[in-house]
N, C-alpha and C positions, 0 to 999 in steps of 0.2 A: 175115464171121464167126470164117470156121476161121484168120485172123490178126491179131485184134485190135488194135487200136493202144494203147500204154502213153504215158502222157503222163506225163511227173515235171518237176514244179513247181520254178522254183531253189530254192526254200527246203527242200524235198525233197536234193538232190544237195546242197546246204551244211550240211546238218544234221551234228550232231554224230554222228549213229549210226552215219552214212555212215562217217566217219572211225574210228569204234570198230572193225567190220567189216574195214576196211582193214588197218587196225592188227593185227587178228586172223589175219587170212592171213597180214601179213610177219611177225610173230612166229612163224608155224606152219613159213614158211620159214629160219626164223633172220635176217630182213631189219633192218635198224634202225626205230623207228617213225615215224610220221609226226609229226612236232609242227604242231599247229592253233595257228592263233593266239591268244594268250589276252592279254587285256589285262593291264599291269600297275597296283597300284593304287598312286598315287604317295605316298598316304599312308604306305604300308607299306614304303616304296624304304628303303634305312638308313643313305644320304646324307641324305635330309629327316629321316628319324626322329632320326638322332646330333648333325645341325644345329640343330634346336629345341632336342634337351636340352641341348647344347653350351651353347647361348646362354641356355639357363636356369640352367642352373651358373654363368657368369660373371657374370648378373644377381645370383645370391645372393652371391656372392663378395665385390661390389661391394656391394652392403649390408650385409654384415658389417662391411667395410673400410671403407667409405667413413665412416661419424660417428668414427670412430679417427686420420683421415690429414688431414692440413693441407697444403698447397701452400707456404702460410704463416701463421706463428704470429699468433695474432690477440689484442688485448689491448686492453682500452677503461679508461677513466678522464679524471681532472680533470687537465690537463697540468701541469705546475710545470718550475721551473728551465728555462726556455724560454732559448736561446742560440745566436744564428747564429755560431757558431764552434765547431771543436771542438777539443778539449786533452785528448779520453781517449786515453793510450797504448793502440797498439796494433803488434804486430809486424810486420802486414802493411801500414802505413803507405802505401809506392810504391803498393799496391792500391787502399787505400778512399781515401785523403785528396784526390785530385785531383777524388772526385764530393761532396763533401761540404757540403752545406748548412749544417748545425745539428745540435743536438742537443736534447732534452727526458727529462724523466720523468715515467713514467706508473707508478701503483701501487707506487712506488720503483726502477724498473725503467729504466735507459738505453738511449732508444732513436736511432740517427742519424741524421738528414733527409739524403736526398741530392738531388743538380740533378735528379735524375730519377725522385724522389717524385713519384707523382701523387693529385690527390686524385677520390673515387671517388662518383661524384654519385646522386641517388637512382633516376635512369633507367635505370642501370646504365654511362653512358658514364663518361670519365674527362676530367682537365684538368690540366694540371700546376698544382703545390705552388707558391703564392705566397709571398713573405716576408712579406706582413703578414695572411695568412688563418690562423692560428694567435695565441691569446693564451694567455697564461699564468688556469689559472683554469679554461678552456674543458673539456668533457668532449667527447672526440675517441676514433674507433676508430682500430687500426693496425694493419697487416699489416705482420709485419715479418718477413726472414730470419737467424734466428740463427745463430750460427755460433759455436765454439768450438773454442780452441785448447788447450794443456796451460797457461798460462798467462794467460788473460784468454778475455772474454767479452763479444761486440759484437755487437748485433741492426739492421739494417739495414732501413730502414722501405722499402717501397714501394709501398703505398696507405694513403691517408688517410679517412676517414671523420669528416665534422661531425656531428654531432646525431645519433647512432647511437641507436638503440633502445635502450631498459633492457634490460639481461640480466634474467633471471628469476630472481624472488624464491627468496632460500635459494640461489644460485649462490654456489661458492665461486669464485673465478678460480682457474686453475692459474698458475705460473710458465712464462714462454718457454722457462726450459731443459727443464721437465719436459713441456711441449707438444711440442717439439724432440726430444725422446727418446722419445717415445708415438710419435709420426711417424716416426723413421727405423726403429723396431722395427717397424711395420707395412710400410713400405717394405721391411724385408730380409725378412717372410714373405710379401709380395703373391704373388710365383710362386710360391708351397709353397700357399697358400687359394686361388690360382685354379685352379691345377692338380688341388687335391685335390677339390673341389666339382665340376669339371667331367668329373673322372674318376669323380667318384659317381655321376652324372646317365648319362655312357657309358656306364656297365658297369651299370647298373640299367634302361637304356631296354630292351634286347629280353627281358627277364624279364616286365617289364611288359606289355608289350604281349604276349607267350604266355602271358598268366596264371599264369608261375612265380612267385610269390613269393618262394622262397625260394631260387633263384638270383639272382632281383633284388637280395635281401637281400644275400645272399654277394658277387655280382658288385658292386653298389655299394658296399659297404664296401672291398673290394678294390681299387676302384679309390679309392676316399676316401686309404686308407693310401699304395699308392702312389704317390697324384697328391701325396700332402703329402709323404712321406720322400725322392720322385725331384723334387720340385718345389723341395726344400728345398738337395738339392743340386746340381740342376741351375742353381737360381738364381745358389748364390754364383758356380759358373762362369761364369753368363750376368752379373752383375754385375762380375766380373775382364775379361769380353770387353767390356761396355758402356761403363765409366765411362773409359778409356783415349781409347777413340773420341767419348766426349762431351764432354771435355776439349779434347779437339783442336776438335772442332766449335765449344767456343765460342771457339777460340782465332785462328778463321776468322770473329771478328765486326768490324761496322763500326764507325764512329765510335761511334754514339749507344747500341754495346754490342748490335743487333740483331745474328742470323747470317746469313751470306751462305748465298747459294745452294750453296758448296761446303759449307760448314758444316753448313746444310739436310739435303745428301745423307750426310754424315758420320754424321751426326745419326740419318736413316733406317736408314743400312747397322747401323747400332752396335744400335740396336732390335730391329731383323728377324731379327739376328743370334742374339739372345738369348733371344728370345720364340720364336725354331725351336729351340734348347735346352732352353729351358720347355719347349715342346711335345712333348718326346719320351715324357715319363712318363705323358700324360692318356687316353692310348687304351689303355692297358696290361690296366686293372682284369678287364674281361671273361676277355680272352685267357689271363690268369693263374689266375682263378676254375675256368675251363671245364677247362685243362692245355692249353689248344689253340694250337700252336706257328704256327700260319697267323693264329691272331687276334692274337697277342702281334704276328706280323710287320706285318700291318696298321694295329694301333692303333698301335705304334710309327713306323712310313712316314708315315701318315697324320697324326699328330698333328706329327710334325718340319715338313712341309709346309703343315698348318694355321699354325701357331705363327710360321715364315715370311709368310706371308700377311697374318695380323693384326697383326704387328709392323710389316709394308711399311705396313699403313694409317693404326697410330696416330697418329705424328705429323704426314700431312698432314690428318689431320679435326683433330688438336688447334692446329695453327698457320696451317693456309690456311681451313680452313671458320670453326671459332669463333674465332679469335683469340688469339695471346698476351697482349692487355693487359685482364688479367681478375683477381683475388687467387684464385680455386679454378680448377683445370682437371677438377672432377667429371665437367660432361658430359661431359666430352673421354675421361675413363678411362670414362662409361657405354657411350659411341660405340665407343669401344676395346677395351674388353674383350668388348663385346658382336660385336665383328668379330672378334675373338678365339673366341672360346666358335663361332660359325658357322662360322668357316674350317677349325675343328681337328675338329668334328664333322662338317662337310662332305667334308672329305680321307679322314678314316679311312672312311668310308660311299666312296666313288670310290673309294679304294684298293682296297675290298675287293669293289666291282665289277667292278675292273679285272684283278685276280689271282685269283679266284675260280676252280677248277678245276670242281666242279661241284657242284649242290645241286637244289632241288625248289619247284616254284613251287604254290601250291596253287588249282588250279580251281574246287574244292570245298567249303564247310564253312566255316567261320566267319572265318577271317582269308584268305577268297578273296583271289588276288592278291598274296599275301607270297609272297615267293619266302625257303626256308631255306635256307642254306649248309651244306653236308655240312664240317665244319669238323675232323672225328676220324676214325682209321681206323676204328673202330667205334661206331657211332653207335644208341642204340635209341628206338625209337618205341612210342608206346601211351599208355594214359588214365591211366598214372600219373605225377603232377606231377615227380618225379625222373626220366621221360626225355627223353632229350637231344631228342626232336621230341615235345611233349606234346601229344595230340588230345584236346580237350576237346569238352564237350558234345555226342558220338558215343555215345550208346548200343552200338552195335556195334561199339566198338573196346575191344581187351585191355587191360588191366594193361600186358602184358609182349608186346603186337601182330608187332613186327618188327624187324629187328635189319637194318644198313646198314653195308656192311661196303667198303672202300677195300680192292683186289686187283690190286696193280699200278699200272695207270692207270686201270683200271674200278672200275666197283662193283657189289657186288651185294646181291641183298636176300633175310634169310630169312625163312620163315614161323613164328612160335613154336609156333602151334597153329592146325595148317592145318586140322584135323579141323571146329573149332568157329569159329574167328574166323579166315576166308583170306585170302591176299591176294591181288589179281588184276593181273597184270600183261596189259594192253592186251585185259582181258575174261577175260582166263585165269588160272584158280586156280594157282598156283605155290609149291611149297614151298622151292625156291631157284631163284634164276635172276639171270645178270647183266643189265645195265639198257646200254640203248641211248640214245643222244638222239635224244629226240622221246617215248620209252616212257610209256605210263599205267600209273599205278600206286596204289591202289584198295582201302583199309581200310576197311569199313564202309560210311557214306554221307560220306566223304572221300575225296576225290581228287588225284593230283600230278600233273604234268609232269614227266618226268626231263629236266632240259637240262643239256651240258657244255659246255665253250672247247671252241671249236675250235682243233687244234692248229697 
C-alpha cells in the first residue's frame, strides 16, 4: 500500500490534455511546440473550394454566352430557286468550287450546297445529302457557315434538316449576316466573360466561407473586373497565337477535309497556349482586393497552369468523345469550359498549398479544420468583420483581439487587450510571443495550431 500502482489507460495517455501540458513545459523552456495530428476538413481546403467555385463561374459564363453564339448560322423556310449548278461569282472559286453541289434560296438568301453537306436526321445521326432529297417549295432548315469578304457574301451549307419544327410564333428570323456578326462578337468576348465569371467566384469564395460579406463583395467584383479587362487583353493575344496555329492545323487535313493526327496535335497546342494566356487574370481578384502580393502570385501562377490544363482537354473532349459530325458544339463547350473552371480553381489552390510559408489551422471553432493563410506582413484577428482573420460566433473574442506580424522568417502574435481578452500560446497567457511550428494559439473558445513550411 506504500507504493500503489498507477494505471494509465491508452485514452488518457493520448488525450489532448497531455499534449497541452507537454507544450506548456516546452514553451517555458523555449523549445518548439508539439504538433498534434489534426484532421483537415477536405471541403475547407482551398484547392477544393476554388475548384468548385471556378466550375460554377465557368457554367455561368457558358449559360450567358451560349444562347447568343452559333457554330453555324441557322435559317429555315421554303426552298426556292433550287439548282444543282453553281453560277455565283466568288473571289475564292478555287477554294469553294470543287466541293459545290448546287445552290438554292431560303427567305431570299443564297445558300450553297456542298458535296460534304449532310442531312441531320431526327435521331441526331447524319447521312450524306443526295441530289433528289430537296425539292422546290419544301420547308427545310439549313445550318450554314457564313463567309464575308469586302466584295461578297457566301453561305456554305453544312447540315440540312428536312421538315423542321415551326419557329415560335412572332419570331422574326435574323439574317445570316446579322447572326454571324453576333456570333463573332461573342466569340471575341468569350475569353473575357469566362475569365470575369471565374475571377468573380474565386475572389468571393473565401469571404463567403469566412462569413465576410464585405470581403466577398469587394474581392468578387475586383475579380470580375480584372477578369473581364485582363481576359479581353489576353484574349486578343490568345487569338493572335491561336489563329495561325488553327490555320496550320486545318492545312494538315485529309482528302475529305478531316483533320490529320498532326493537325489535331497542332490544334490542341494552339488552344492550350490560348487558354493558358487567358487564365492569367482569372485568380488575381482576391490578391488585388486584399493587397497581398503572395495571393496575387498564387492566383497568377495557378491561373496559367489551370488554363493550360483546361485548354489541353478541350479539343479531345470535343473531337474524340463527342464527335465533330454535329451542327452545334454546345455540349463540348459546356464540358470544356467546365474543365477550365475546375482546373483553374484547383491549380490556384494547389499553388497556394505548395508555396505557402505559414498558416493557422483551426482546431476548435466554427470552421474547424480550415487553414488560414498568413498572407500579409500584418494581420488582425478579432470579432470585427473588418479583421483579416474574422472570428465569429465566439462571445469571448474582442473586436480587435490579436495582431499577427511577420518578423523576418518568423511570425509573432501580440495581444491587444491582455487583461480582459488574453491570447494563450500553448496554454500560457502572453502579451507578445514568437510562434514556433506546432504551437497552439487560443483566443476565447477558438483554437489554432500554427504551422510553418519546412525550409
